MARLOTOR-50749 format. One line per field, with one value per residue: residue number from 1; residue in one letter; chain; z, y, x of N, C-alpha, C, O in turn. Coordinates in Angstrom, 3 decimals. Example, Ala and Ser with C-alpha at 12.3 -4.5 7.8 and 13.67 -1.06 7.14 Angstrom:
MARLOTOR-50749
resi	c(1_2)
resn	c(a_s)
chain	c(A_A)
n_w	c(7.800_7.080)
n_v	c(-5.690_-2.250)
n_u	c(13.190_12.850)
ca_w	c(7.800_7.140)
ca_v	c(-4.500_-1.060)
ca_u	c(12.300_13.670)
c_w	c(7.800_7.870)
c_v	c(-3.300_0.030)
c_u	c(13.200_12.900)
o_w	c(8.465_8.039)
o_v	c(-3.319_1.138)
o_u	c(14.236_13.409)
END
This chain:
MARLOTOR-50749
resi	c(1_2_3_4_5_6_7_8_9_10_11_12_13_14_15_16_17_18_19_20_21_22_23_24_25_26_27_28_29_30_31_32_33_34_35_36_37_38_39_40_41_42_43_44_45_46_47_48_49_50_51_52_53_54_55_56_57_58_59_60_61_62_63_64_65_66_67_68_69_70_71_72_73_74_75_76_77_78_79_80_81_82_83_84_85_86_87_88_89_90_91_92_93_94_95_96_97_98_99_100_101_102_103_104_105_106_107_108_109_110_111_112_113_114_115)
resn	c(x_x_x_x_x_x_x_x_x_x_x_x_x_x_x_x_x_x_x_x_x_x_x_x_x_x_x_x_x_x_x_x_x_x_x_x_x_x_x_x_x_x_x_x_x_x_x_x_x_x_x_x_x_x_x_x_x_x_x_x_x_x_x_x_x_x_x_x_x_x_x_x_x_x_x_x_x_x_x_x_x_x_x_x_x_x_x_x_x_x_x_x_x_x_x_x_x_x_x_x_x_x_x_x_x_x_x_x_x_x_x_x_x_x_x)
chain	c(A_A_A_A_A_A_A_A_A_A_A_A_A_A_A_A_A_A_A_A_A_A_A_A_A_A_A_A_A_A_A_A_A_A_A_A_A_A_A_A_A_A_A_A_A_A_A_A_A_A_A_A_A_A_A_A_A_A_A_A_A_A_A_A_A_A_A_A_A_A_A_A_A_A_A_A_A_A_A_A_A_A_A_A_A_A_A_A_A_A_A_A_A_A_A_A_A_A_A_A_A_A_A_A_A_A_A_A_A_A_A_A_A_A_A)
n_w	c(0.232_-0.791_1.002_3.361_2.365_0.099_-2.511_-2.731_-3.343_-5.580_-6.981_-7.017_-8.240_-10.700_-11.216_-10.968_-13.367_-15.559_-15.577_-16.287_-18.589_-20.034_-19.576_-21.774_-23.599_-24.071_-26.280_-28.244_-27.271_-29.673_-31.066_-28.979_-28.630_-31.046_-31.011_-28.776_-25.329_-24.963_-26.976_-26.503_-24.167_-24.501_-26.216_-25.021_-23.700_-23.472_-25.807_-26.703_-29.836_-31.295_-31.368_-33.155_-35.945_-35.544_-35.398_-37.242_-39.981_-40.010_-38.659_-36.347_-35.905_-35.483_-33.103_-31.285_-31.248_-30.301_-27.513_-26.728_-26.519_-24.812_-22.399_-21.968_-21.730_-19.267_-17.468_-17.648_-16.214_-13.932_-13.023_-12.859_-11.353_-9.200_-8.267_-7.589_-5.697_-3.648_-3.240_-2.449_0.080_1.375_1.638_3.272_5.544_6.094_6.465_9.052_10.859_10.936_11.896_14.454_15.404_15.656_17.474_19.560_20.147_20.366_22.711_24.682_24.533_25.426_23.828_21.798_18.739_16.723_15.872)
n_v	c(-1.358_2.525_4.761_7.131_9.556_9.833_9.150_11.178_13.006_12.436_12.881_15.306_16.602_15.257_17.182_19.648_19.560_19.275_20.992_23.179_22.592_22.572_25.558_26.323_25.542_27.299_29.093_32.309_35.281_37.016_35.066_33.982_36.575_36.443_34.916_34.217_33.652_31.603_30.131_29.039_28.067_25.357_24.688_23.113_20.737_17.652_15.626_17.499_18.772_20.918_23.453_23.457_24.584_27.380_28.068_29.600_27.240_26.347_28.185_29.086_27.069_24.973_25.876_26.007_23.137_21.832_23.079_22.125_19.209_18.630_19.957_18.188_15.804_16.560_16.707_14.219_13.040_13.983_13.120_10.048_10.214_10.890_9.033_7.384_8.175_8.262_5.760_4.907_5.956_4.678_2.441_2.634_3.668_0.951_-0.792_0.366_0.595_-2.248_-3.282_-1.862_-3.221_-5.840_-5.228_-4.513_-6.582_-9.277_-8.081_-8.190_-10.881_-11.648_-11.937_-11.317_-10.369_-8.489_-6.146)
n_u	c(0.707_0.683_2.098_0.612_-1.388_0.053_-1.341_-3.244_-1.468_-0.459_-3.394_-3.693_-1.539_-1.711_-4.233_-3.416_-1.843_-3.225_-4.918_-3.410_-2.958_-5.306_-5.815_-3.958_-5.139_-7.384_-9.561_-8.258_-9.034_-10.379_-11.560_-13.231_-15.057_-16.780_-18.794_-21.809_-22.193_-23.457_-23.549_-20.881_-20.430_-22.424_-20.571_-18.682_-20.024_-20.961_-21.831_-23.340_-24.562_-25.429_-24.425_-22.479_-23.216_-23.808_-21.172_-18.512_-16.975_-13.540_-11.052_-11.740_-13.164_-11.550_-9.944_-11.989_-13.113_-10.634_-10.286_-12.847_-11.915_-10.279_-11.098_-13.101_-11.520_-10.174_-12.058_-13.156_-10.485_-10.931_-13.010_-12.879_-10.243_-10.931_-12.713_-10.956_-9.597_-11.717_-12.626_-10.042_-9.858_-12.204_-11.274_-8.812_-10.233_-11.741_-9.918_-8.866_-10.488_-11.462_-9.011_-8.913_-11.147_-10.602_-8.621_-9.397_-11.094_-9.609_-8.213_-10.188_-10.391_-8.137_-5.911_-2.786_-2.921_-2.349_0.393)
ca_w	c(0.175_-0.726_2.130_3.741_1.835_-1.600_-3.706_-2.611_-3.810_-7.013_-7.692_-6.890_-9.239_-12.082_-11.496_-11.915_-14.795_-16.304_-15.363_-17.099_-20.212_-19.949_-20.153_-23.163_-25.204_-24.384_-27.538_-28.411_-27.344_-31.052_-31.180_-28.341_-28.899_-31.856_-30.515_-27.582_-24.312_-24.775_-27.690_-25.931_-23.061_-25.497_-27.220_-23.750_-23.249_-23.884_-26.062_-27.385_-31.320_-32.168_-31.699_-34.456_-36.913_-35.269_-35.409_-38.855_-40.225_-40.306_-37.574_-35.365_-35.165_-34.956_-31.600_-30.013_-30.793_-29.114_-26.162_-25.660_-26.164_-23.623_-21.144_-21.728_-20.959_-17.990_-16.812_-17.332_-15.395_-12.512_-12.196_-12.619_-10.238_-7.887_-8.054_-7.212_-4.396_-2.832_-2.814_-1.815_1.495_1.839_2.248_4.350_6.735_6.401_7.281_10.338_11.551_10.940_12.560_15.693_15.937_16.092_18.752_20.548_20.636_21.020_23.938_25.559_25.581_26.401_22.942_21.142_17.677_15.471_16.671)
ca_v	c(-0.084_3.581_5.610_8.117_10.803_9.742_8.887_12.631_14.130_12.364_13.129_16.701_16.922_15.473_18.016_20.812_19.696_18.890_22.623_24.307_21.994_22.976_26.872_26.293_25.013_28.433_29.952_33.536_36.500_37.403_34.077_33.809_37.387_36.227_34.174_34.022_32.951_30.147_28.931_28.832_27.104_24.369_24.179_22.689_20.251_16.847_15.116_18.412_19.446_21.973_24.684_23.364_25.104_28.656_28.857_29.256_26.721_26.853_28.441_29.416_25.495_24.410_26.512_25.878_21.762_21.714_23.296_21.401_18.166_19.705_20.846_16.922_15.284_17.365_16.280_12.770_12.956_14.178_11.796_9.036_10.513_11.218_7.697_6.060_8.809_8.236_4.160_4.722_6.365_3.671_1.160_3.030_3.918_-0.167_-0.836_0.981_0.068_-3.534_-3.017_-1.627_-4.328_-7.024_-5.413_-4.296_-8.313_-9.536_-7.394_-8.999_-12.459_-11.967_-12.533_-10.495_-10.885_-7.526_-5.585)
ca_u	c(0.116_0.718_2.383_-0.380_-1.072_0.671_-2.456_-3.766_-0.723_-0.584_-4.013_-3.342_-0.696_-2.100_-5.674_-2.825_-0.736_-4.103_-5.903_-2.087_-2.943_-6.310_-5.757_-2.977_-6.168_-8.489_-9.426_-8.158_-10.148_-10.951_-12.738_-14.237_-15.761_-17.323_-20.032_-22.785_-21.826_-24.717_-22.817_-19.441_-21.036_-22.567_-19.299_-17.800_-21.001_-20.748_-23.116_-24.169_-23.732_-26.212_-23.859_-21.668_-24.214_-23.603_-19.896_-17.580_-15.664_-12.260_-9.970_-12.753_-14.211_-10.809_-9.848_-13.405_-13.135_-9.786_-10.687_-13.739_-11.351_-9.210_-12.152_-13.690_-10.652_-10.085_-13.301_-12.972_-9.566_-11.137_-14.004_-11.868_-9.316_-11.553_-13.438_-9.888_-9.293_-12.614_-12.032_-8.586_-10.106_-13.019_-10.379_-8.224_-11.146_-12.343_-8.567_-8.606_-12.250_-11.387_-7.967_-9.381_-12.211_-9.639_-7.508_-10.752_-12.133_-8.339_-7.779_-10.963_-9.998_-6.193_-4.948_-2.504_-2.545_-1.382_1.058)
c_w	c(-0.021_0.501_1.995_2.885_0.013_-2.534_-3.737_-3.277_-5.239_-7.820_-7.647_-7.878_-10.683_-12.334_-11.659_-13.091_-15.557_-16.769_-16.372_-18.571_-20.608_-20.450_-21.231_-23.683_-25.202_-25.568_-27.387_-27.930_-28.630_-31.313_-30.874_-28.375_-30.059_-31.442_-29.215_-26.771_-23.934_-25.730_-26.921_-24.954_-23.769_-26.052_-25.934_-23.712_-24.034_-24.896_-26.548_-28.820_-31.755_-31.995_-32.545_-35.638_-36.851_-34.911_-36.841_-38.700_-40.401_-39.091_-36.618_-35.021_-34.618_-33.500_-30.363_-29.948_-30.087_-27.609_-25.652_-25.552_-24.939_-22.402_-20.918_-21.118_-19.517_-17.101_-16.591_-16.185_-13.968_-11.666_-11.607_-11.564_-8.896_-7.181_-7.166_-5.805_-3.308_-2.447_-2.329_-0.355_2.075_2.248_3.220_5.593_7.098_7.280_8.565_11.220_11.904_12.033_14.275_15.884_16.575_17.275_19.699_21.355_21.241_22.380_25.175_25.712_25.707_25.173_22.165_19.682_16.423_16.756_15.914)
c_v	c(1.080_4.054_6.673_9.299_10.467_9.708_10.516_13.772_14.238_12.913_15.111_17.390_16.613_16.313_19.454_20.736_19.580_20.661_23.500_24.021_22.714_24.512_27.060_26.174_26.461_28.897_31.310_34.411_36.941_36.335_34.005_35.036_37.358_35.979_34.730_33.185_31.567_29.441_28.542_27.961_25.264_23.757_22.536_20.896_18.547_15.950_16.082_18.741_20.447_23.687_24.738_24.510_26.815_29.300_28.260_28.742_26.956_27.251_28.532_27.957_24.536_24.414_25.770_24.449_21.559_21.782_22.690_19.772_18.243_19.504_18.947_15.788_15.301_16.663_14.872_12.521_13.128_13.359_10.551_8.847_10.232_9.782_6.872_6.859_8.219_6.041_3.869_4.916_5.602_2.526_1.320_2.997_1.898_-0.576_-0.808_0.651_-1.150_-4.106_-2.843_-2.595_-5.180_-6.682_-4.845_-6.043_-9.098_-9.758_-7.947_-10.289_-12.711_-12.165_-11.328_-10.726_-9.647_-6.898_-4.096)
c_u	c(0.907_1.442_1.286_-0.552_-0.700_-0.336_-3.379_-2.900_-0.479_-1.708_-4.439_-2.502_-1.372_-3.296_-4.356_-1.897_-2.368_-4.848_-4.448_-2.135_-4.005_-6.759_-5.163_-4.340_-7.528_-7.981_-9.107_-9.255_-10.887_-11.443_-13.519_-15.584_-16.768_-18.629_-20.495_-21.888_-22.166_-23.688_-21.613_-19.541_-21.627_-21.708_-18.657_-18.593_-21.021_-22.146_-23.970_-23.180_-24.720_-25.455_-23.094_-22.515_-23.800_-21.803_-19.209_-16.964_-14.488_-11.742_-10.775_-13.044_-13.123_-9.967_-11.086_-13.187_-11.888_-10.070_-11.889_-13.045_-10.652_-10.306_-13.003_-12.456_-10.183_-11.270_-13.465_-11.742_-10.117_-12.269_-13.451_-10.911_-9.657_-12.356_-12.290_-9.866_-10.176_-12.659_-10.711_-8.955_-11.055_-12.081_-9.886_-9.142_-11.626_-11.061_-8.566_-9.599_-11.938_-9.919_-8.409_-10.268_-11.317_-9.069_-8.540_-11.196_-10.599_-8.037_-8.555_-10.754_-8.537_-5.508_-4.063_-2.023_-1.407_-0.700_1.358)
o_w	c(0.517_1.330_0.895_2.805_-0.986_-3.536_-4.706_-3.634_-5.962_-8.955_-8.199_-8.284_-11.581_-13.517_-12.594_-13.638_-16.572_-17.837_-17.112_-19.499_-21.512_-21.293_-21.922_-24.436_-26.084_-25.962_-26.368_-28.275_-28.515_-32.265_-31.507_-28.220_-30.062_-31.536_-28.580_-27.165_-23.165_-25.420_-26.795_-24.873_-23.394_-26.408_-26.184_-23.699_-25.261_-24.458_-26.833_-28.997_-32.948_-32.413_-32.962_-36.018_-37.870_-34.447_-37.367_-37.788_-41.076_-38.219_-35.712_-33.831_-33.772_-32.912_-29.229_-28.793_-29.020_-26.766_-24.443_-24.659_-24.111_-21.492_-19.809_-20.130_-18.795_-16.016_-15.529_-15.242_-13.009_-10.482_-10.458_-10.965_-7.933_-5.986_-6.324_-4.791_-2.267_-1.376_-1.883_0.467_3.306_3.219_4.182_6.583_8.270_8.506_9.245_12.406_13.103_12.735_15.128_17.038_17.797_18.150_20.865_22.492_22.420_23.042_26.286_26.792_26.019_25.327_21.912_19.433_15.738_17.961_16.481)
o_v	c(0.958_3.206_7.125_10.038_10.922_10.384_10.861_14.902_15.224_13.353_15.795_18.536_17.437_16.370_20.230_21.679_20.260_21.205_24.437_24.688_23.529_24.782_27.964_27.122_26.591_29.095_31.787_34.153_37.224_36.603_33.934_34.721_38.249_36.831_35.545_32.329_30.741_28.414_27.320_27.053_24.205_22.581_21.365_19.919_18.495_15.801_15.821_18.887_20.722_24.757_25.850_25.373_27.450_30.357_27.148_28.903_27.962_26.446_27.794_27.665_23.659_23.443_25.293_24.057_20.982_20.885_22.637_19.047_17.371_18.724_18.583_15.076_14.346_16.129_14.385_11.792_12.452_13.068_10.111_7.795_9.686_9.546_6.006_6.206_7.758_5.436_2.785_4.148_5.623_1.803_0.587_2.343_1.569_-0.682_-1.800_0.443_-1.413_-5.117_-3.700_-2.979_-5.293_-7.536_-4.830_-6.439_-9.440_-10.758_-8.162_-10.868_-13.744_-12.612_-10.319_-11.195_-9.810_-6.974_-3.242)
o_u	c(2.007_1.114_0.967_0.430_-1.255_-0.103_-4.056_-3.233_-0.337_-1.522_-5.301_-2.701_-1.542_-3.633_-4.550_-1.326_-2.219_-5.127_-4.749_-1.676_-3.822_-7.615_-5.634_-4.562_-8.376_-6.832_-9.607_-10.407_-12.080_-12.176_-14.572_-16.763_-17.618_-19.513_-19.825_-21.097_-21.676_-23.085_-21.540_-18.713_-21.126_-21.776_-18.371_-17.843_-21.109_-23.287_-25.138_-21.971_-24.596_-25.897_-22.768_-21.723_-23.529_-21.374_-19.257_-16.153_-14.270_-12.069_-10.388_-13.161_-13.298_-9.491_-11.041_-13.021_-12.095_-10.086_-12.116_-13.486_-10.911_-10.025_-13.392_-12.639_-9.893_-11.041_-13.851_-12.046_-9.744_-12.443_-13.477_-10.690_-9.119_-12.536_-12.526_-10.112_-9.709_-12.714_-10.336_-8.454_-11.029_-12.305_-10.114_-8.813_-11.809_-11.092_-8.306_-9.342_-12.039_-9.908_-8.181_-10.071_-11.218_-8.925_-8.147_-11.453_-10.507_-7.762_-8.069_-10.875_-7.944_-4.371_-4.721_-0.913_-0.397_-0.938_2.040)
END
């Protein structure tokens, strides 16, 4: 098992690296100023494609699609790694409560099993 807190540090480092990568993918202001906030918001939501008709094909579409992919990857990594952190914390909790229960039981019967 990893030392305490190592998984949380790895998770934090992964999120920070992904945020830097995400900020590099933000389209320039000259592109985002052409479109409404609703169009830009819809462009980053997965499984929504009706925003494509409002965006001019070419460089604008490429920049917005690059940002869309970066946001979706970022959200996917946050959700998956958050799941692993929750699973790790649950297993840590189960380990310590089980150890405490075993120690309590063995102390009552006068046997020492775990040190």
